[in-house]
ChimeraX commands (.cxc) that place a marker at each C-alpha (Angstrom):
marker #1 position 54.66,160.77,86.95 radius 0.5
marker #1 position 52.18,163.09,85.29 radius 0.5
marker #1 position 48.85,161.67,84.28 radius 0.5
marker #1 position 47.41,162.23,80.86 radius 0.5
marker #1 position 44.00,163.72,80.47 radius 0.5
marker #1 position 41.85,161.35,78.46 radius 0.5
marker #1 position 39.06,162.42,76.18 radius 0.5
marker #1 position 35.59,161.16,76.87 radius 0.5
marker #1 position 32.78,161.22,74.45 radius 0.5
marker #1 position 32.13,161.00,70.78 radius 0.5
marker #1 position 34.60,160.76,67.95 radius 0.5
marker #1 position 34.43,163.68,65.54 radius 0.5
marker #1 position 34.36,163.08,61.79 radius 0.5
marker #1 position 37.91,164.40,61.51 radius 0.5
marker #1 position 39.04,162.03,64.30 radius 0.5
marker #1 position 37.46,159.10,62.47 radius 0.5
marker #1 position 39.15,160.05,59.20 radius 0.5
marker #1 position 42.49,160.40,60.96 radius 0.5
marker #1 position 42.02,157.05,62.69 radius 0.5
marker #1 position 41.36,155.45,59.29 radius 0.5
marker #1 position 44.69,156.79,58.03 radius 0.5
marker #1 position 46.84,156.18,61.11 radius 0.5
marker #1 position 45.62,152.89,62.58 radius 0.5
marker #1 position 46.76,150.40,59.90 radius 0.5
marker #1 position 50.43,151.45,59.87 radius 0.5
marker #1 position 51.18,152.70,63.39 radius 0.5
marker #1 position 51.33,151.22,66.88 radius 0.5
marker #1 position 47.99,151.51,68.66 radius 0.5
marker #1 position 49.64,153.21,71.64 radius 0.5
marker #1 position 51.03,155.95,69.39 radius 0.5
marker #1 position 47.64,156.48,67.73 radius 0.5
marker #1 position 45.97,156.62,71.15 radius 0.5
marker #1 position 48.47,159.21,72.37 radius 0.5
marker #1 position 47.73,161.32,69.31 radius 0.5
marker #1 position 44.04,161.37,70.24 radius 0.5
marker #1 position 44.54,161.62,74.00 radius 0.5
marker #1 position 42.58,158.41,74.49 radius 0.5
marker #1 position 43.49,155.01,75.88 radius 0.5
marker #1 position 44.83,152.28,73.61 radius 0.5
marker #1 position 41.85,150.09,74.50 radius 0.5
marker #1 position 39.42,152.80,73.38 radius 0.5
marker #1 position 41.23,153.16,70.07 radius 0.5
marker #1 position 41.31,149.37,69.58 radius 0.5
marker #1 position 37.60,149.16,70.27 radius 0.5
marker #1 position 36.75,151.97,67.85 radius 0.5
marker #1 position 38.99,150.51,65.13 radius 0.5
marker #1 position 37.37,147.09,65.59 radius 0.5
marker #1 position 33.89,148.56,65.30 radius 0.5
marker #1 position 34.95,150.36,62.13 radius 0.5
marker #1 position 36.43,147.16,60.71 radius 0.5
marker #1 position 39.98,148.52,60.65 radius 0.5
marker #1 position 42.92,146.15,60.80 radius 0.5
marker #1 position 46.68,146.53,60.86 radius 0.5
marker #1 position 48.22,146.38,57.39 radius 0.5
marker #1 position 50.19,143.33,56.24 radius 0.5
marker #1 position 53.24,145.54,55.77 radius 0.5
marker #1 position 53.04,146.79,59.36 radius 0.5
marker #1 position 52.52,143.31,60.78 radius 0.5
marker #1 position 55.44,142.00,58.72 radius 0.5
marker #1 position 57.66,144.75,60.15 radius 0.5
marker #1 position 56.80,143.36,63.60 radius 0.5
marker #1 position 57.74,139.85,62.53 radius 0.5
marker #1 position 54.16,138.69,62.13 radius 0.5
marker #1 position 52.51,137.36,59.00 radius 0.5
marker link #1:1,2 radius 0.2
marker link #1:2,3 radius 0.2
marker link #1:3,4 radius 0.2
marker link #1:4,5 radius 0.2
marker link #1:5,6 radius 0.2
marker link #1:6,7 radius 0.2
marker link #1:7,8 radius 0.2
marker link #1:8,9 radius 0.2
marker link #1:9,10 radius 0.2
marker link #1:10,11 radius 0.2
marker link #1:11,12 radius 0.2
marker link #1:12,13 radius 0.2
marker link #1:13,14 radius 0.2
marker link #1:14,15 radius 0.2
marker link #1:15,16 radius 0.2
marker link #1:16,17 radius 0.2
marker link #1:17,18 radius 0.2
marker link #1:18,19 radius 0.2
marker link #1:19,20 radius 0.2
marker link #1:20,21 radius 0.2
marker link #1:21,22 radius 0.2
marker link #1:22,23 radius 0.2
marker link #1:23,24 radius 0.2
marker link #1:24,25 radius 0.2
marker link #1:25,26 radius 0.2
marker link #1:26,27 radius 0.2
marker link #1:27,28 radius 0.2
marker link #1:28,29 radius 0.2
marker link #1:29,30 radius 0.2
marker link #1:30,31 radius 0.2
marker link #1:31,32 radius 0.2
marker link #1:32,33 radius 0.2
marker link #1:33,34 radius 0.2
marker link #1:34,35 radius 0.2
marker link #1:35,36 radius 0.2
marker link #1:36,37 radius 0.2
marker link #1:37,38 radius 0.2
marker link #1:38,39 radius 0.2
marker link #1:39,40 radius 0.2
marker link #1:40,41 radius 0.2
marker link #1:41,42 radius 0.2
marker link #1:42,43 radius 0.2
marker link #1:43,44 radius 0.2
marker link #1:44,45 radius 0.2
marker link #1:45,46 radius 0.2
marker link #1:46,47 radius 0.2
marker link #1:47,48 radius 0.2
marker link #1:48,49 radius 0.2
marker link #1:49,50 radius 0.2
marker link #1:50,51 radius 0.2
marker link #1:51,52 radius 0.2
marker link #1:52,53 radius 0.2
marker link #1:53,54 radius 0.2
marker link #1:54,55 radius 0.2
marker link #1:55,56 radius 0.2
marker link #1:56,57 radius 0.2
marker link #1:57,58 radius 0.2
marker link #1:58,59 radius 0.2
marker link #1:59,60 radius 0.2
marker link #1:60,61 radius 0.2
marker link #1:61,62 radius 0.2
marker link #1:62,63 radius 0.2
marker link #1:63,64 radius 0.2
view
């Protein structure tokens, strides 16, 4: 199985803006793959930014 190259370092302004748009309505793993980072890194950044999954997204997963 091929390994993915992960990105180390700072988040650019465009990455942050994209994270703001993608994180609430998409699976964290998919967002992480888009950035070439681990899901844990994306979760941590989203948490620090105060981002949360949208109610609509959580409802689609069967959560409320």
